[in-house]
Structures are given as C-alpha cells and as structure tokens.
TILO-463412 format. One record per residue: x, y, z of N, C-alpha, C, CB in turn. Coordinates in steps of 0.1 Angstrom, whole numbers, plus 5000, padded with zeros to 4 digits. Glycine has a CB too. Layout:
% TILO-463412
XYZXYZXYZXYZ ...
This chain:
% TILO-463412
871816574362873316574366874316454366873316614377 874616394362875216294364876516294377875616284349 875916174388876416184402878016214404876116044409 878116094391879816124386880316314386879916064365 880216354372880416454374880316574382880216464367 879216554394879016584399880216664415878316494395 880516524414881616514424882216544420882116434430 882816524404884216594400884216774400884416554383 882916784398882916954400883016964412881617054394 883116864426882516954434884816944439880716894447 885516784435886716814437887616954430887116694433 886517004419887617084413887017194413888117054401 885217254425885517394435886117364453883517474437 886717264455887317234467888717294462887217074471 889217234452891017224445890917414447891317134420 890117464440889317674441890817664452886817734454 889317634462888917674474890917644487887017554478 891317574483892217514486893717624475891717334484 893817604467894817694462894617794467894917714449 893417874472893218034474893517994488891618134470 893417964495893117954512892318034516894417974522 890617984514890018104503888917974513890318134480 889517804527887617734526887817774536887017564524 887917834553887717824564887717764569887217834566 886617704581886617624587886017514575886017644600 886017384583885217244579884017294578885117104589 883017334589881917394592881717464570882317534609 882717604572882417684564882417634553883017794563 883117554544883517584535882217454531885117594531 882317434540880517314536879917374537879717194545 879217504542878317534540878517684529877717544553 880017694519880617724510879617674495882017654513 880017534503880417464493878117404484881917304503 876917394504875917384498876617254499875417464485 876817174508876917004512877016994531878816934503 877116884529876616884542878316814553875016774541 878516874561880516884568880816724567880716944592 879216654563879716474566880016474549878116334573 879416554540880116484519880916574526879216544495 881616684528882316744531883816584528881716814547 883816574544884616534542885016414536884916544550 883616324531883216204515884116224512882116234501 884416364504885016424491886716434494884216584486 886816454509888116494508889116424503888416524518 888116334516889016104515889016074503887915934521 888016184494888216034476889516154474886316014454 889616304482890916354469892316294479891016604465 891916274493892816264495893616054491892716334510 892915974485892215844478893615844469890415854468 893716004460894016034451895116084447893316074450 895716134463897116144467896916284462898316044461 895916344463895916504470896116584489894416534466 897516584493898016574504897416734511899816544502 895916724510895316804524895516744535893716814525 895616874542895716904560894717034558897716944569 894717054568893817154576895217264590892317024586 895317414583896417454589895417514601897517554580 896217514611895117584623895417714622895317534638 896517744616896817884620896018004610898517894619 895617954596895518034591894217984584896618084584 894117854598892417844586891717814581891917864580 892517754574892017714556892817534562893317864536 892117444549892617354539893417394532891817314531 894617334533895917344517896417234517897417454518 897217284505898017124504899717144511898117064483 899716994517900817054525902216974512900716994547 902317024498903016984491902617054475903016854494 903317094473902517194456901917074449904017284442 901117054444900316984429899717074421898916864432 898916934410898316994409896716904401899117084404 896317004392894816894395894316874381893316964405 893816764377893416824360892616724361894516834345 891316684353890516584349889616684337889616514364 889416524328888616564309889916544297887916794307 888616494293889816464277890116604270888716344262 891316644261891916714257892216644241892916754268 892016774232892916634219894816724224892216674190 895116584216896116564217897016734210896016414209 898616734217898516884216898217024218898316884212 897016954230896717114230896317094249895117174216 897117274251897017284265895917214268897017424269 895517204285895117124296894717234307896317034300 894017264311893117304315894017324333891717194311 894817264334895617204351896217314352897017044354 896317314362897017424376898217424378896617384392 899217494373900317444373900917394391901217554365 901717324387902317164400903117304407903816974391 903717404398904217464411903617634420905717474405 902417544422901617684425901417604441899917734413 901317694444901017604462899917614471902017654473 
C-alpha cells in the first residue's frame, strides 16, 4: 500500500480515537495503533501542521482537541455528502 495512503489512514484512526477520548497515554495509543511512540509523535506533529488543535489532557489521560474541528480527506462527487465528521462535535 502507498505510504501516503497509510499515513492518511493512521491520521483518520487517531482522529477517531481522539473524538472517542479513547487514546490513553502516548504509549497506550502507540500500542493500539501498532506503531512506535516516535512514529506517533511524528504523526501528531503532521496533524498539528494541518491545524489540528491536539493536546494531551492529563485529567482524562487521553489526547483531545482543544476546540471543535472536522477532518476529511479524499475525493467525492460534487453534490455528494462527504464522510467528514461533524465539526460541532468535540
């Protein structure tokens, strides 16, 4: 599989876990994703470069978004709804 596609799928999975507040600690999240902690931090860095307001909440012990955002990537036919997650969700 294409490296870029794998990276996008990883970002989508992290986004899903963040929205569920189910990431756990960085070590736990890396284990859930089957990647190293270093790769996790590199991916979180890419997400931040794409303006994702990701931060670690010590109270919930999970990564969270500090403000409501939506994420979508891909092509769709004009007039067709996207699979993007509702931006009003936190």
